[in-house]
DONU-766450 format. One record per residue (C-alpha): residue number from 0; x, y, z. Coordinates in steps of 0.2 Angstrom, whole numbers. Layout:
! residues N
+-----+-------+-------+-------+
:   n :    px :    py :    pz :
+-----+-------+-------+-------+
: NUM :     X :     Y :     Z :
...
+-----+-------+-------+-------+
//
This chain:
! residues 475
+-----+-------+-------+-------+
:   n :    px :    py :    pz :
+-----+-------+-------+-------+
:   0 :  -175 :   291 :     2 :
:   1 :  -181 :   308 :     7 :
:   2 :  -188 :   312 :    24 :
:   3 :  -205 :   313 :    17 :
:   4 :  -203 :   296 :     9 :
:   5 :  -196 :   289 :    25 :
:   6 :  -211 :   296 :    34 :
:   7 :  -223 :   288 :    22 :
:   8 :  -214 :   271 :    24 :
:   9 :  -213 :   273 :    43 :
:  10 :  -231 :   276 :    46 :
:  11 :  -238 :   282 :    63 :
:  12 :  -244 :   265 :    68 :
:  13 :  -227 :   257 :    64 :
:  14 :  -217 :   270 :    74 :
:  15 :  -230 :   269 :    88 :
:  16 :  -228 :   250 :    89 :
:  17 :  -209 :   253 :    90 :
:  18 :  -212 :   266 :   104 :
:  19 :  -223 :   255 :   114 :
:  20 :  -209 :   243 :   116 :
:  21 :  -197 :   255 :   123 :
:  22 :  -193 :   263 :   140 :
:  23 :  -185 :   277 :   131 :
:  24 :  -193 :   288 :   118 :
:  25 :  -194 :   291 :    99 :
:  26 :  -191 :   308 :    92 :
:  27 :  -199 :   311 :    74 :
:  28 :  -195 :   325 :    62 :
:  29 :  -212 :   334 :    66 :
:  30 :  -209 :   333 :    85 :
:  31 :  -204 :   350 :    94 :
:  32 :  -187 :   343 :   100 :
:  33 :  -182 :   336 :    84 :
:  34 :  -169 :   349 :    80 :
:  35 :  -161 :   347 :    97 :
:  36 :  -162 :   328 :    96 :
:  37 :  -153 :   327 :    79 :
:  38 :  -139 :   339 :    83 :
:  39 :  -121 :   333 :    86 :
:  40 :  -106 :   341 :    93 :
:  41 :   -98 :   344 :    76 :
:  42 :  -109 :   356 :    66 :
:  43 :  -101 :   351 :    50 :
:  44 :  -113 :   337 :    50 :
:  45 :  -131 :   344 :    48 :
:  46 :  -141 :   328 :    45 :
:  47 :  -160 :   324 :    46 :
:  48 :  -163 :   306 :    52 :
:  49 :  -181 :   299 :    50 :
:  50 :  -181 :   294 :    68 :
:  51 :  -170 :   296 :    84 :
:  52 :  -173 :   283 :    96 :
:  53 :  -167 :   288 :   114 :
:  54 :  -163 :   272 :   122 :
:  55 :  -166 :   270 :   141 :
:  56 :  -156 :   253 :   142 :
:  57 :  -150 :   238 :   133 :
:  58 :  -168 :   231 :   129 :
:  59 :  -172 :   247 :   120 :
:  60 :  -156 :   245 :   109 :
:  61 :  -161 :   228 :   104 :
:  62 :  -178 :   234 :   100 :
:  63 :  -171 :   248 :    89 :
:  64 :  -159 :   236 :    80 :
:  65 :  -174 :   224 :    76 :
:  66 :  -184 :   239 :    70 :
:  67 :  -170 :   246 :    59 :
:  68 :  -167 :   228 :    52 :
:  69 :  -186 :   226 :    48 :
:  70 :  -187 :   243 :    40 :
:  71 :  -171 :   242 :    31 :
:  72 :  -165 :   258 :    38 :
:  73 :  -148 :   266 :    38 :
:  74 :  -142 :   265 :    56 :
:  75 :  -131 :   278 :    66 :
:  76 :  -126 :   274 :    83 :
:  77 :  -123 :   289 :    95 :
:  78 :  -115 :   289 :   112 :
:  79 :  -107 :   306 :   116 :
:  80 :  -110 :   313 :    98 :
:  81 :   -92 :   319 :    96 :
:  82 :   -89 :   308 :    80 :
:  83 :   -77 :   320 :    70 :
:  84 :   -82 :   310 :    54 :
:  85 :  -101 :   312 :    58 :
:  86 :  -105 :   294 :    61 :
:  87 :  -117 :   298 :    75 :
:  88 :  -130 :   305 :    63 :
:  89 :  -137 :   301 :    46 :
:  90 :  -150 :   307 :    33 :
:  91 :  -166 :   298 :    32 :
:  92 :  -161 :   283 :    43 :
:  93 :  -162 :   279 :    62 :
:  94 :  -151 :   286 :    76 :
:  95 :  -150 :   274 :    90 :
:  96 :  -145 :   286 :   104 :
:  97 :  -137 :   279 :   119 :
:  98 :  -134 :   296 :   128 :
:  99 :  -147 :   293 :   142 :
: 100 :  -138 :   276 :   147 :
: 101 :  -127 :   283 :   160 :
: 102 :  -125 :   269 :   173 :
: 103 :  -108 :   266 :   181 :
: 104 :  -105 :   253 :   195 :
: 105 :   -87 :   254 :   203 :
: 106 :   -80 :   240 :   212 :
: 107 :   -65 :   248 :   221 :
: 108 :   -59 :   232 :   228 :
: 109 :   -56 :   223 :   211 :
: 110 :   -53 :   240 :   203 :
: 111 :   -66 :   238 :   190 :
: 112 :   -80 :   249 :   183 :
: 113 :   -95 :   243 :   172 :
: 114 :  -100 :   259 :   162 :
: 115 :  -114 :   261 :   151 :
: 116 :  -110 :   268 :   133 :
: 117 :  -119 :   284 :   135 :
: 118 :  -107 :   291 :   148 :
: 119 :   -95 :   305 :   144 :
: 120 :   -78 :   305 :   152 :
: 121 :   -82 :   319 :   164 :
: 122 :   -96 :   308 :   170 :
: 123 :   -86 :   292 :   172 :
: 124 :   -71 :   301 :   180 :
: 125 :   -84 :   309 :   193 :
: 126 :   -89 :   291 :   198 :
: 127 :   -71 :   283 :   198 :
: 128 :   -62 :   297 :   206 :
: 129 :   -74 :   295 :   221 :
: 130 :   -63 :   280 :   225 :
: 131 :   -46 :   288 :   219 :
: 132 :   -47 :   278 :   203 :
: 133 :   -47 :   281 :   184 :
: 134 :   -44 :   274 :   167 :
: 135 :   -37 :   283 :   151 :
: 136 :   -50 :   295 :   145 :
: 137 :   -52 :   309 :   133 :
: 138 :   -43 :   326 :   133 :
: 139 :   -60 :   334 :   132 :
: 140 :   -72 :   328 :   146 :
: 141 :   -88 :   330 :   136 :
: 142 :   -81 :   316 :   124 :
: 143 :   -92 :   300 :   125 :
: 144 :   -83 :   285 :   132 :
: 145 :   -89 :   273 :   118 :
: 146 :   -83 :   279 :   101 :
: 147 :   -67 :   285 :   110 :
: 148 :   -63 :   267 :   117 :
: 149 :   -69 :   257 :   102 :
: 150 :   -56 :   267 :    91 :
: 151 :   -42 :   265 :   104 :
: 152 :   -42 :   280 :   116 :
: 153 :   -27 :   292 :   117 :
: 154 :   -26 :   302 :   134 :
: 155 :   -16 :   308 :   148 :
: 156 :   -14 :   291 :   156 :
: 157 :    -8 :   283 :   140 :
: 158 :    10 :   281 :   144 :
: 159 :     7 :   274 :   162 :
: 160 :    -9 :   264 :   159 :
: 161 :   -11 :   262 :   140 :
: 162 :   -25 :   266 :   129 :
: 163 :   -43 :   266 :   135 :
: 164 :   -46 :   250 :   124 :
: 165 :   -31 :   242 :   133 :
: 166 :   -40 :   243 :   149 :
: 167 :   -56 :   235 :   143 :
: 168 :   -59 :   218 :   151 :
: 169 :   -76 :   214 :   144 :
: 170 :   -90 :   222 :   134 :
: 171 :  -109 :   219 :   132 :
: 172 :  -114 :   220 :   113 :
: 173 :  -130 :   221 :   104 :
: 174 :  -127 :   212 :    88 :
: 175 :  -135 :   215 :    71 :
: 176 :  -146 :   199 :    73 :
: 177 :  -154 :   206 :    89 :
: 178 :  -144 :   195 :   102 :
: 179 :  -134 :   202 :   117 :
: 180 :  -117 :   194 :   120 :
: 181 :  -103 :   197 :   132 :
: 182 :   -86 :   198 :   124 :
: 183 :   -71 :   195 :   134 :
: 184 :   -54 :   185 :   133 :
: 185 :   -64 :   169 :   135 :
: 186 :   -81 :   172 :   127 :
: 187 :   -83 :   179 :   109 :
: 188 :   -64 :   182 :   110 :
: 189 :   -62 :   187 :    92 :
: 190 :   -76 :   200 :    94 :
: 191 :   -67 :   206 :   110 :
: 192 :   -51 :   208 :   100 :
: 193 :   -60 :   217 :    86 :
: 194 :   -69 :   229 :    97 :
: 195 :   -53 :   236 :   105 :
: 196 :   -48 :   247 :    90 :
: 197 :   -59 :   241 :    76 :
: 198 :   -73 :   255 :    80 :
: 199 :   -91 :   252 :    79 :
: 200 :   -91 :   239 :    65 :
: 201 :   -97 :   224 :    74 :
: 202 :  -112 :   229 :    85 :
: 203 :  -118 :   241 :    97 :
: 204 :  -108 :   241 :   113 :
: 205 :  -120 :   245 :   127 :
: 206 :  -108 :   244 :   142 :
: 207 :   -89 :   242 :   145 :
: 208 :   -80 :   234 :   159 :
: 209 :   -64 :   244 :   162 :
: 210 :   -48 :   240 :   173 :
: 211 :   -45 :   255 :   185 :
: 212 :   -29 :   262 :   192 :
: 213 :   -25 :   273 :   207 :
: 214 :   -24 :   291 :   200 :
: 215 :   -26 :   307 :   209 :
: 216 :   -35 :   315 :   216 :
: 217 :   -21 :   327 :   214 :
: 218 :    -9 :   326 :   199 :
: 219 :     5 :   337 :   193 :
: 220 :    -1 :   344 :   176 :
: 221 :    -5 :   359 :   166 :
: 222 :     2 :   370 :   152 :
: 223 :    18 :   379 :   148 :
: 224 :    16 :   392 :   134 :
: 225 :    31 :   397 :   123 :
: 226 :    32 :   411 :   109 :
: 227 :    32 :   406 :    91 :
: 228 :    50 :   412 :    88 :
: 229 :    56 :   399 :   101 :
: 230 :    46 :   385 :    92 :
: 231 :    60 :   375 :    84 :
: 232 :    71 :   375 :   100 :
: 233 :    56 :   370 :   111 :
: 234 :    50 :   355 :   100 :
: 235 :    68 :   350 :    97 :
: 236 :    71 :   350 :   115 :
: 237 :    55 :   341 :   119 :
: 238 :    60 :   328 :   106 :
: 239 :    77 :   325 :   114 :
: 240 :    69 :   322 :   131 :
: 241 :    54 :   311 :   127 :
: 242 :    64 :   295 :   126 :
: 243 :    70 :   297 :   144 :
: 244 :    53 :   303 :   152 :
: 245 :    46 :   291 :   165 :
: 246 :    30 :   282 :   161 :
: 247 :    20 :   293 :   173 :
: 248 :    22 :   308 :   162 :
: 249 :    13 :   310 :   146 :
: 250 :    15 :   326 :   136 :
: 251 :     8 :   335 :   121 :
: 252 :    15 :   349 :   110 :
: 253 :     1 :   360 :   103 :
: 254 :     5 :   372 :    89 :
: 255 :    -9 :   384 :    91 :
: 256 :   -16 :   402 :    92 :
: 257 :   -16 :   409 :   110 :
: 258 :   -34 :   411 :   116 :
: 259 :   -40 :   426 :   127 :
: 260 :   -37 :   417 :   143 :
: 261 :   -32 :   426 :   159 :
: 262 :   -15 :   418 :   162 :
: 263 :    -9 :   425 :   145 :
: 264 :    -4 :   443 :   143 :
: 265 :   -17 :   453 :   132 :
: 266 :    -3 :   456 :   119 :
: 267 :    -1 :   438 :   116 :
: 268 :   -19 :   434 :   113 :
: 269 :   -22 :   430 :    94 :
: 270 :    -4 :   426 :    91 :
: 271 :     4 :   409 :    86 :
: 272 :    12 :   400 :   101 :
: 273 :    19 :   383 :   106 :
: 274 :    10 :   375 :   121 :
: 275 :    18 :   361 :   130 :
: 276 :     5 :   352 :   140 :
: 277 :     7 :   337 :   151 :
: 278 :     2 :   327 :   166 :
: 279 :    12 :   317 :   178 :
: 280 :     1 :   303 :   184 :
: 281 :    11 :   298 :   200 :
: 282 :    14 :   307 :   216 :
: 283 :    14 :   326 :   212 :
: 284 :    28 :   328 :   225 :
: 285 :    40 :   317 :   215 :
: 286 :    34 :   323 :   198 :
: 287 :    44 :   339 :   197 :
: 288 :    60 :   330 :   193 :
: 289 :    52 :   324 :   177 :
: 290 :    42 :   340 :   173 :
: 291 :    56 :   352 :   177 :
: 292 :    66 :   351 :   161 :
: 293 :    50 :   355 :   151 :
: 294 :    50 :   373 :   160 :
: 295 :    67 :   377 :   152 :
: 296 :    65 :   373 :   134 :
: 297 :    64 :   392 :   131 :
: 298 :    58 :   407 :   140 :
: 299 :    40 :   404 :   144 :
: 300 :    26 :   417 :   141 :
: 301 :    16 :   408 :   155 :
: 302 :    19 :   392 :   166 :
: 303 :     3 :   385 :   173 :
: 304 :    10 :   368 :   177 :
: 305 :     7 :   362 :   195 :
: 306 :    -4 :   352 :   207 :
: 307 :   -22 :   351 :   201 :
: 308 :   -36 :   339 :   203 :
: 309 :   -36 :   325 :   190 :
: 310 :   -54 :   330 :   185 :
: 311 :   -48 :   348 :   183 :
: 312 :   -35 :   343 :   171 :
: 313 :   -47 :   331 :   161 :
: 314 :   -59 :   346 :   159 :
: 315 :   -47 :   360 :   158 :
: 316 :   -48 :   362 :   139 :
: 317 :   -67 :   360 :   138 :
: 318 :   -71 :   379 :   136 :
: 319 :   -61 :   379 :   120 :
: 320 :   -70 :   364 :   113 :
: 321 :   -89 :   368 :   115 :
: 322 :  -101 :   361 :   103 :
: 323 :  -107 :   370 :    87 :
: 324 :   -91 :   373 :    78 :
: 325 :   -86 :   365 :    61 :
: 326 :   -72 :   352 :    64 :
: 327 :   -61 :   341 :    53 :
: 328 :   -47 :   331 :    61 :
: 329 :   -35 :   320 :    53 :
: 330 :   -18 :   312 :    59 :
: 331 :    -2 :   303 :    56 :
: 332 :     9 :   292 :    66 :
: 333 :    27 :   299 :    63 :
: 334 :    45 :   299 :    70 :
: 335 :    50 :   317 :    75 :
: 336 :    65 :   319 :    64 :
: 337 :    72 :   336 :    60 :
: 338 :    63 :   335 :    43 :
: 339 :    46 :   330 :    52 :
: 340 :    47 :   344 :    64 :
: 341 :    51 :   357 :    50 :
: 342 :    36 :   351 :    41 :
: 343 :    25 :   353 :    56 :
: 344 :    32 :   371 :    59 :
: 345 :    29 :   375 :    41 :
: 346 :    11 :   370 :    42 :
: 347 :     8 :   379 :    58 :
: 348 :    12 :   395 :    50 :
: 349 :    -2 :   392 :    37 :
: 350 :   -16 :   387 :    49 :
: 351 :   -32 :   395 :    41 :
: 352 :   -41 :   400 :    57 :
: 353 :   -36 :   404 :    75 :
: 354 :   -44 :   388 :    81 :
: 355 :   -34 :   376 :    69 :
: 356 :   -20 :   367 :    77 :
: 357 :    -7 :   353 :    76 :
: 358 :    -4 :   342 :    90 :
: 359 :    11 :   331 :    94 :
: 360 :     6 :   317 :   106 :
: 361 :    20 :   308 :   115 :
: 362 :    17 :   289 :   114 :
: 363 :    28 :   275 :   121 :
: 364 :    28 :   268 :   139 :
: 365 :    13 :   256 :   143 :
: 366 :     5 :   260 :   126 :
: 367 :    21 :   253 :   117 :
: 368 :    22 :   237 :   128 :
: 369 :     5 :   230 :   123 :
: 370 :     9 :   217 :   109 :
: 371 :     3 :   223 :    92 :
: 372 :    -8 :   207 :    90 :
: 373 :   -17 :   209 :   107 :
: 374 :   -30 :   220 :    99 :
: 375 :   -36 :   228 :    83 :
: 376 :   -26 :   243 :    88 :
: 377 :    -9 :   238 :    81 :
: 378 :     1 :   255 :    79 :
: 379 :    12 :   252 :    94 :
: 380 :    29 :   256 :    87 :
: 381 :    28 :   275 :    83 :
: 382 :    34 :   288 :    96 :
: 383 :    23 :   302 :    91 :
: 384 :     5 :   304 :    85 :
: 385 :     2 :   320 :    75 :
: 386 :   -16 :   326 :    75 :
: 387 :   -21 :   340 :    62 :
: 388 :   -36 :   350 :    68 :
: 389 :   -46 :   361 :    56 :
: 390 :   -59 :   370 :    66 :
: 391 :   -70 :   386 :    62 :
: 392 :   -84 :   394 :    71 :
: 393 :   -96 :   392 :    56 :
: 394 :   -97 :   385 :    38 :
: 395 :   -89 :   400 :    30 :
: 396 :   -73 :   394 :    20 :
: 397 :   -74 :   377 :    29 :
: 398 :   -70 :   367 :    13 :
: 399 :   -54 :   377 :    11 :
: 400 :   -49 :   373 :    29 :
: 401 :   -52 :   355 :    26 :
: 402 :   -41 :   356 :    11 :
: 403 :   -27 :   363 :    22 :
: 404 :   -29 :   349 :    34 :
: 405 :   -28 :   336 :    21 :
: 406 :   -13 :   344 :    13 :
: 407 :    -5 :   346 :    30 :
: 408 :    -7 :   328 :    34 :
: 409 :     0 :   322 :    17 :
: 410 :    15 :   332 :    20 :
: 411 :    18 :   326 :    38 :
: 412 :    14 :   308 :    34 :
: 413 :    29 :   307 :    23 :
: 414 :    39 :   306 :    39 :
: 415 :    31 :   290 :    45 :
: 416 :    22 :   275 :    38 :
: 417 :     7 :   284 :    31 :
: 418 :    -3 :   276 :    45 :
: 419 :   -18 :   285 :    54 :
: 420 :   -27 :   285 :    71 :
: 421 :   -44 :   278 :    67 :
: 422 :   -53 :   290 :    78 :
: 423 :   -45 :   305 :    69 :
: 424 :   -48 :   300 :    51 :
: 425 :   -59 :   315 :    46 :
: 426 :   -71 :   305 :    34 :
: 427 :   -77 :   288 :    29 :
: 428 :   -66 :   282 :    15 :
: 429 :   -58 :   265 :    10 :
: 430 :   -40 :   273 :    10 :
: 431 :   -43 :   279 :    28 :
: 432 :   -47 :   261 :    33 :
: 433 :   -32 :   254 :    24 :
: 434 :   -21 :   267 :    32 :
: 435 :   -28 :   263 :    49 :
: 436 :   -25 :   244 :    49 :
: 437 :   -11 :   233 :    42 :
: 438 :   -17 :   221 :    29 :
: 439 :   -17 :   206 :    41 :
: 440 :   -27 :   216 :    54 :
: 441 :   -39 :   221 :    41 :
: 442 :   -42 :   203 :    35 :
: 443 :   -45 :   197 :    53 :
: 444 :   -57 :   211 :    55 :
: 445 :   -66 :   206 :    40 :
: 446 :   -68 :   188 :    47 :
: 447 :   -76 :   195 :    63 :
: 448 :   -87 :   206 :    52 :
: 449 :   -93 :   191 :    42 :
: 450 :   -98 :   182 :    58 :
: 451 :  -107 :   197 :    68 :
: 452 :  -113 :   209 :    54 :
: 453 :  -113 :   200 :    37 :
: 454 :  -125 :   212 :    30 :
: 455 :  -116 :   228 :    35 :
: 456 :  -130 :   235 :    46 :
: 457 :  -116 :   244 :    56 :
: 458 :  -108 :   253 :    42 :
: 459 :  -107 :   271 :    48 :
: 460 :   -89 :   270 :    54 :
: 461 :   -72 :   268 :    46 :
: 462 :   -80 :   253 :    38 :
: 463 :   -74 :   235 :    38 :
: 464 :   -85 :   228 :    24 :
: 465 :   -90 :   210 :    25 :
: 466 :   -83 :   199 :    12 :
: 467 :  -100 :   194 :     4 :
: 468 :  -108 :   204 :    -9 :
: 469 :  -124 :   207 :     0 :
: 470 :  -115 :   217 :    13 :
: 471 :  -105 :   227 :     1 :
: 472 :  -115 :   243 :     2 :
: 473 :  -110 :   260 :     8 :
: 474 :  -121 :   274 :    15 :
+-----+-------+-------+-------+
//
């Protein structure tokens, strides 16, 4: 239905009744703040919801779910609004916006934090680092904790402490029928299993309890930048060393275009380079033995790897990833064979914009030691995750950039099992779901979906459709 039709169905009295039951607010299409309220980080998704409900707490989330069900509205759930595929907004439906829900209670003795779903990683790190504690978070500090965690959560602590989802000990969930349940290894255990990697398919998580770890406040981290002509020797040397790296060290190779940053010579700005990024999550004084070999893979243009605050490393890339650009990400779990690295280098030479990149994330360590059956995130045996990033400042030529990313992913994925990281799947499609989950995992997810969301209310995600025909509807 169109916005005008939606406004007709959602009369003023109906919406006023909704708003009267909230601590938060409702933003309508005619309200002055509507354009700001509907905006998301990825400008490739320009949607016009009928309502944005800005929730102040769990009770507001329940009320919004009940309202959406009573009005048969399409539901989008928003935390940090970074969803690459645009799942945090919609046309004509209701956006249940959790971004004002920013409570965090740290228990430094038990090393736990209960964090509401509207927090970003920068905000959560601020709270936990006050006690010298952290959990695996996003590489961009403005990323919301919720969608990141529900899809797995790859970050700088992955090899030492696993995915973000591996560190979830309990969740509070608002279900499609208006209940609030606690899911943990003992209560609603199948739901707890599904939420750690299965995305937002099963309800709205209003808070997470995470296991925390001693990290920082100083870590050994940063970037080493090499010229393009040394790319093959650098990534080959990196590949030869990743098998022997200690768990404290997580690295990433970024094939990118040099931005105009002060630590790079002006003549390098705008040229293709290879950036080796990493963080040693142990004592910085003992980390040089692990990091040192990365400095000698070639002749660096710049080496800014050294002791930094953990929060500084977590936010270091933020200026390059501000809101408002057009983004399309896709991914493939691969093994870094010579053929795979050749494919990555070939595609790097064809990047369509200076902001488009290919990332090779090192896996292994604690990430690999979690049993595949422990959660819905089951891709534990690959050694590298390749993320393909198409990004442009505006819409001009964006479809061509998306086509480049899809072609790049198809070529690189031949050197793995064809599997993808569910948080970086670009768009909603059945083939993406099948590539994200093995058959037995997907079948188990369907059983959880049947129990907690049989009508597929929560379908703006990499959708696990319920098995009954009534729930077999797409946006």
